[in-house]
C-alpha angles and dihedrals in degrees: 000000000000118000111241116253094211122209113217088336096315133108111229114225120182116203130192133184099234133251166082113059096211089065101030093060088060099050103033095073089056091054104042093040090066113098088210094063112085099182142005114211114199108206102214101229102152139077096200107123096215093050092047090053090050093050093052093043089056091053091049092053103041129049094210095059123085126173114223115205121215114263099205120358122042119206115250126196095261100036122107112249094222091066095053100042097068094073092066094066089076086072091055106068104100106142093219095053141087112205125206117193121205129188108235089242098058099124106184140034119187121239111282089013093147095046091050097042096044092048089056093044093053092043091056105046093157094062112101094216132351127211129201121229101279123205110220095023114124099224092044088050091052091051092046090052090050086059092051091244096145097048111137095008131112089255096054101093098049092039087068088065096055113108134192098275118107087220095048112162090236105030096042107023110031112095095192092053091048089055091052091049092051093047091048090051095048091048089050091048093050090050091053092239104126091126089063093063100044119121124215115268107255146159117261134201130205135022117341127180105255099219090139133358142147135224140173115254090219092058093051090045087068088073097026091251092285107161108176127203120339107023096205096050094045097045097046104030113015103037096053091051096045092048095039091235125120129232119229146187124236107214091188093072121058130192133167125231118205109215149335117223096264091049099045102084092050095045094047088063092060130076093243099102090054088050090056090044091052091048091053092050092050094047109039137041103251144044091186091200092116137029091283142000135233111234138170133213127217112177106313094338118098115190138177119254101175143332120271094261096042122132111252112196141163128041116344138168123210121214128175132205120186117237099214090077131005093240126151124318110263124208121206114209122207089253091055098257116142120212134181126248092283090067095052098089093057095048119099122164115201094172132091118245139198114213122195123178117182121160095010094299123123115218122186121200129183119233088265089057099252113144109232105175144004122204129179106241142128116279111294108171140236135300109194111186101301098340118096128207125164148165103197145019128300135151128246139169112215095194102277094107092249122106111227127202102221118199139165122242134215088260 
């Protein structure tokens, strides 16, 4: 059991109606990599066997993740998700917790998202729910356009047509416009200009697509977390009126939502989802698609390089550092020689290796099977031709000129 981190006296619990694996494996690393998030509850809201297996495998491999089974209504293949999600809020009324709900197809959280969003949540205790600024959310798009955010971009012309409805025919339903919004956002992100597209934090009234929002458990405890009927309509429009407490948007925290139902078919035919997947792999320490992930560490930043079964090709150098003591960095040459850190720069391995590490011993074999070196070390894993599997840390340079500390994760 993990000890809660506590933010301003609150546990932070992320929740997610789950779920579709192809999207969840993008967003989950963002969530569980945050030191501020104590738990991630996956609300089991699917009957797809493959997705169910994935949900339970995540829980088995990571202490932060907990599946939550429906208490009353189970999702069937033809039922609308919004009518089955409401029941889960009754599990989210702990008085010492802040809850943050994510759609399973949120595909990006900006750096320091949780710090920014939680700061706003705590600073506005009278707000019933608070939303971040959501990319590809019709009302957010309308507010961004009012600020002139899209001027000069490929989204500018159609953005003028987006109205205030959360189911606007352009902002909610038009796949081509959604593509232009995503591309505009990714271009802005790559240029390091997110501050230029922020909207002012503000209260909102009426229905709002609930792709991401936060609430206090103690507030929802006042009505036992009972959210009847359509979750989105009740949370964003009915609840604030009944409880005389506004909803609001925090413009200081930005996330991106993949697609609404009318947009999905169009967007799935683009390369954008892979762009978000690549961004997640570059930014956070797990892809979670396999039994492990290959990640690298630079200073305090640990980032994913590839999944456990990824193909690793090209020039690479293999270095090993024992775990029993920090010690110096050791470089293993193809001929079995071991040098200290001074010899690293001159070392380039153009061969393929097979690494096997039972009983805390590291064995290196050439592609032909000849053992070239044995080094006492904790279990590291196996490199078989170009395919990499592992169970512990080691260091490799994949040709970029930067030495990466590669290590497995609990996932």
